[in-house]
N, C-alpha and C positions, 0 to 999 in steps of 0.2 A: 321513305314512308314514316309518318309521325306515329307516336304511340296511339293517338286518337284514331288513326286510320285502321288500327288493328281491332278496334271495338265495334260491336254491331250497332253503331249509331244510326238513327233514322237518316235516310237519304236526304230529307229536306233540311236537316240540321248540319250537314257536312259543309264546311267552309264558313259557318256562322261564328260570330264572336259574342261573348257575353255582353249584355247591355251595361252601360255605366259611364258616367262622366269621370274625367281624370281626378284622382284623389292625390293631390300634390301638396307638399308642405311648403307653402309660400306665405308671405306676410299678409296678403289681401286675397281672400277666397270669395269670389263673387260669381260662382259658376253653377250652383245647384239650388238656388232660390230658397235658401234657409233663412229663417229669422235670425238676424245677427245678435239679438239680445238674449242672453241666457236667463234661466229662471232665477228668481231672487232666493236669498237664503231661507226665507220663510217657506217658499214653495218646495225647495229642496228638503227642508226638514219634514214637511208633511209627506212628501214622497217617500222619504226614508222610513218614516213611521208606518206608512201604509204597507210598504214592502216587508218590513219587519213583521207586521201583523200577519200577512198572508204566508210568510216563510214558515210560520208555526204549523201550517197545514199543507206544505208542499208535497207531502206524501200522498195527498188526495188529488184527484183530477179537479180542474177548475169548473166553474159553472159553464156547462157546455154551450148554452145559448146566451150567456152574458146578459142576463135580464136586468140586473142593476145598472150596468153600464148603458145598456140600450135605453132604459128609462131616463137616465141623465142626459143622454144625447137627444132624445125626443124633446125633453124640456128645453134644452139649449136651442135646437133648431126651431122650435115653436116660437121662441123669442126672436130669433134672427130673421126668420122668414115670414113671421106674422100669420102662419097657418098652423092650427093645432094639430099635433102629431101624437100618436100613441106608441107604446113600446113595440107593438106588433107591426108597425110601419117602418121600423129602423133596424138596420143590420150593421154589424161591425166586424172588422177583420184586421189582419196585419198590414196596415197601410191601404190606401185606396188602390194600390196595384193588385192586392189580393182580392179586393172587392170586384175590380174589373174582370179579373180572371174568372172569378166565380160566376159573374154574369155571362161571360162567354161560354163557360162550361154548361150553364143552364139553358141558354137561349141560342148559342151558336152550335158549331159542330159540323161534321161531314155533310155536304150537300146544302149547307146554309151559308149565308153571306153577311158580312159586317161592312158597314160603310162609314166613312168620315170624309172630311173635306180638307185638303192639304193647302198650306202647311199646318200641321197640328202635331200633337204629342207623339214622339217617335216610338213609344212603347205599344201603341195601339196595334200595329201590325204584328207585334210579337205575341200579344194575347190571342190574336186570330190564328197565327201559326201554331201556337201551342195547343189550341183546341181544334185544329183541323177545320177552321172556318175560312172560307174564301174571303180575301181582303180586297176591297175596292175603295179607291179615293176619287172624289170629285175635286174640282179646283175652287179656290177662293178668288176673290177679285184682287186687283192691284193693291188695294188698301186693306186686304186680309179680311174682308167681310164675306158673308154668304151671298152667293148669286142666286136669287130665287128661281130663275129659269133653269140654271144648272142643277140646283138642288132637286127640283121636281123631275127633271129628266133622268138624273142618276137614280133616284128612288123608284121611278116608274120602270126603268130598264132592269134594275137588279133585284127589286123586291126584297130588301134585306130583312133578316130577322132581328138585327141589332143595328142601330145608328148611334155613333159615338160623337158627341159634340162637346168640346172643351169650351167653357165659358166662365171666366176669362180663358182665352185660348193660349196654349203653350206651343210654340215659343213666341207668339206675336203679342200676347197680352190683351187682345181685343175681346170684348164681351158681346154677347148676343142679346137682343131685345126680346121681351116676352112674345111679341108678335112673330118674330122670326122662329122662335122655338115652337110656338103653337102651329105655325105653318108647316114645319118639319113633321110635327106629330100628326097633323091631319093628312100628310102625304105618305107617311111611312106605315107599312103594314105590321111592323114588329115593335120591339121595345126601343124606346128612345132614351138614351142615357146622356144626361147633362153633367159633365164633369166639372164641378165647382171647387177644385182643389185650392184655388186662389180666391174663392168667393168673398172672404172677409175683407179683401183688399179692394173690392170694387168701389168705384167713385160714387159720390152722393148722387142719387137719382137713378143708379143702375140697379134694377131689382133682381132678386134671386128667383131662379126657376122653381123654388119651393112653392111660390104662389100659384103655380099652375097644377100642382099635384091633385087637388080636389077634382073629381070627375074625369081624371085621365089615368086609367088603370095601367097603361103601358109606359108611363113616364117614370124615370128613375133619376134622382139627383144624388150625386156622390160628393163627398167632402173628405178632408183629411185634417188631422191635428198636427201634421208635420210643419206647416207653414206659419199661419197666423198664431197658432198656439205655441210656437217654438218647441215642438215636441218631435222633431224629426227622428231622434234616437229612440222614441217610445214606440214607433211603428203602429199607429192606429188610424185606420180609415173607416169610413162608414157610408151608408146610403140611406135615403128616405124614399119610400115608394108605397104602393098598395101592399096590404098584408099578403096578397097572393104572390107578388113578386118576392117578398121576403121568404115565404114558404118554399118557392122554387129554388132560391139560393141555398136554403137550409138543406135541400136534398143533396147538393153537390159538395157542400163544405166538408172538410176533413173533420173527424171527431176531435173535440177539444182543441180547435185550431187557434184559440186565443188564450194565452197563458194567464194564470191568476195574477202574476206580477204586472203584465201589460194592462189587464183590466183595472187593477188597483191604481196604477200610475195615471191612466187616462181619467179615472174618476176624480183623482186629486186635481188634475189639470182643469177639469170642468168646474170643480168647486172654486178654483182660482181664476175663472174665465176673465173677469174684469181686469185683473192685474196682468195676466199673460197677454191679453189682447190690447193692453195699454199702449204698446209701441206701434200699433197698426196705423194710427193717424200720422205719426211721425214718419213712418216708412212711406205712406201715401204721398206726403208732402215732398219727401226726398225724391221719390219716383217722378213726380211732376216737374220738380226742378231739373232732374236729369234729362227728361224729355226736352224741355226748353233749352237746356245748355247744349245738348247734342245738335238740335236744330240750329242753334246759334253758331255752331262750328261748320255749318254748311252740309250736315249729314241729314239723312232721313231717320226719323224715330217714330215708331208706331205708337199711337195713343194707347196707353196701357191702363187696364183695371186690375193688374196683378202687382207682384212685388219684384218685377223685373222689366227691362226695356229692351226691345229688339231694335237694333240700329244698323244702318247701311247708307248707301251702297258702297262697298269697299272694293278697291282694285284687286286686292289679294287678301281675302279675309284670314287665311291661315297665317300669312306673314304678319298681319296686324295682331292676331291672337298670340303668336310667338313673341313678337316685340313687347307686347304688354307683359307676358309671362317673364321675359328676361328682366323686366323692371319690377318683378314681384307681385304682379296683379294677374290673377287667374279668372278669366271669364269663360263663356261657353261658345264653342264653335258649333252652332246648330241653326236650323232654319234654312231659308232659301240661300242659294249661292250669293255671296257678296254681303251677307248679313251676319252679325254677331249678337249675342244676348248677354246683358250684364244684370246680375241680381243686385237688388238694392241693399246696401250695407249701412254701416254707421256713417255719420258725417265724415269721420276721418278716413274711412275706407273709400268713400266716394270721392273725397278730395285727392286721394292717391290715384284713383282711376282717372280722374280728369287730368291730373298732372302728367301721368304716363301717356295718355292719349295725345295731349298737346305736344309732348316731347317727340312723338313719332308722326306728327301731323303731316309732314311731306309725303309719307308713305301710305296715307290712309285713303284719300278719295280716288274714285275712278276718274 
């Protein structure tokens, strides 16, 4: 009997393991979709000054509702999505993970159902589990799109209180069109959450679901500063929705859930948005080159609107993952069987990935 077995752990948690990608010290880390470019010295200096300023009042609780930060986020989203947003339409928390959990706390729960369409983000069922929400997945098409008939059938059968749609989708990188999101909204009885964690990386001509927010009070669009803003260590996620949705989330949020230092760091990042987002175009171009290169190697590579590429189909994906790791390149073993996901790194990191994959080419294809 393990020490854990001696604790009064919930029965549904027995045998479960904590979520998380491997954190290994290797030369090339391309497994968790981070922005590979660190903030400049100027940004670092402004962050340090902002943290020093709030440190003088750390004996006091932070702004419980993060009004200044939410106003800055509303201004940023209004520019990016082309739809005016006010502070009462935006909410922020410790990463989009906490935002999602709060949404499930507010709109899920015992006797309620959350739906998504697989393959998709592997944390979604954990949010449902942790809030005692029944979890149901429909299937995507062979090219990882939504099947309209499948979507309508699943929603009609299960009548979910929450639908989770990642766009761009993780781990496939595929984005949804506004017509697809609108169709889900019209078919769903509850809240429809469009997870745009990788939204800033979408290709030209791929719109944001933010454009659909007016007149759709059950629609929620979530974002994060971890990816495009190169602020994964800052832990700041946020949502845009109707003021009523924000009020519902405020009911379940923990008191003072967002520290004064987190708020200060995020506001500095937003003030430097143009600089921090400056690498996005380069990462998009590298992503598109990676898709074409993988296809040129005789592999399948999903068209991606994110900062990663899902590729397959592999004879033994774990063996490929391990052989790459043996050569100092860490990618992610996730998604459908026979597929792997590589985050887009610097040109040097991507060159190392390509060289390692060529080195093991005889072991790769099915």
